[in-house]
N, C-alpha and C positions, 0 to 999 in steps of 0.2 A: 507318355506316361510319366516316364522319368523326368522330363523337362517341367511339367506341372508341379510335379512333387519339388523340385529344386526352386521354381517360382514362388511356389507357396511358403517353403522354407523361408527364402530370403524376405516375403512380405512379413511373415510373423517376427523374422529378426529385426526388421525395421520398425515394425509396430512397437516391439517390446523396448528397443532404444528409445524411441519417441516417448513412450509412456515413463520410463525410467529417467529420462533427461531433465525432468524438473524435479528439484527436492522437496520432499515431503516434510510437512511441518508436523510438530509434535500432535496436534489436534486433527491430522490427517488431511488437512488442505494442502493443496499445491501452492507452492511460493510461485508469485508472480514475476515474470522474467523482467518486467518494467514497472518501475513505480509508478502511482497514479500521480498526476499532475493537474494544474489548472488548464492544461491543454486537452484534457479528457473531456468527452461530454458530461454533462450532469448525471444522465444515466448511468454511465461507467463508474462515476463516483459515487452514486448511490448504491449500486450493485455490491459494494466492497463495504464491510462492516465498519472498518477503521476511517476509511475517508467520508463515509457518511456521516459518523460522529462528528467530523471537522466540518462538513457543510452544515449539519444541523446545529454546530456550537455558533457558528458566526451567522448563520441565516435560519433561525428556528422557524420550523414548521416547512421547510421547502420541500420536504418529500412527500408531504400530505397537501401542498397548494393546490388549490381548485384548477390552476393552470399547468400543472406539472407534465401532462402529456404533450402539452404544447410547447413547452420549453426544454423538456427532456433531452432532446437530441442537439441542444447547443450547448457552448463551452461558456464558462462563466464571463469572458469577455464579450461574447456574442450577447448573451442575456443582459448585462448592465444597461445598455442605452435604453432597453425596453421594459427596465424594472422600477421605473419611476423613483430612481434615487435609491433604492433598497439595496442595490449591489453595486458597491463603490470600488473605485481603484483600491482604497486602503483596504476594504473587505477581502478583496481577491488576494492582496498582498499578505495579508494576514493567513487567508486559507493555504496559499502557495507555500508559505514558511512552515505552518503545521504538517502539510501533507508531505515536505521533504523530511520533516522529523520522523515520518512513520516507519 
């Protein structure tokens, strides 16, 4: 019983350290350890409010595109050759710059 209690105490201590390791922001959200970049999938970028705004700025309607479910697991570089010229290297560079500024 004593061993179980010690193991539980250790697990709770580790869980508390894990939960408090990431700094909380004023609005209650936890700050991301790594900034999002063009190397993330479109779905990952769209799941973050700020990076989604960047994508929508340069690629209006990307989040509501009828093929979103098809390309959401791709990076912008993977999508570019299949986009019919809508996702260009220039656009990707602008998105990368804006994401770095977040």
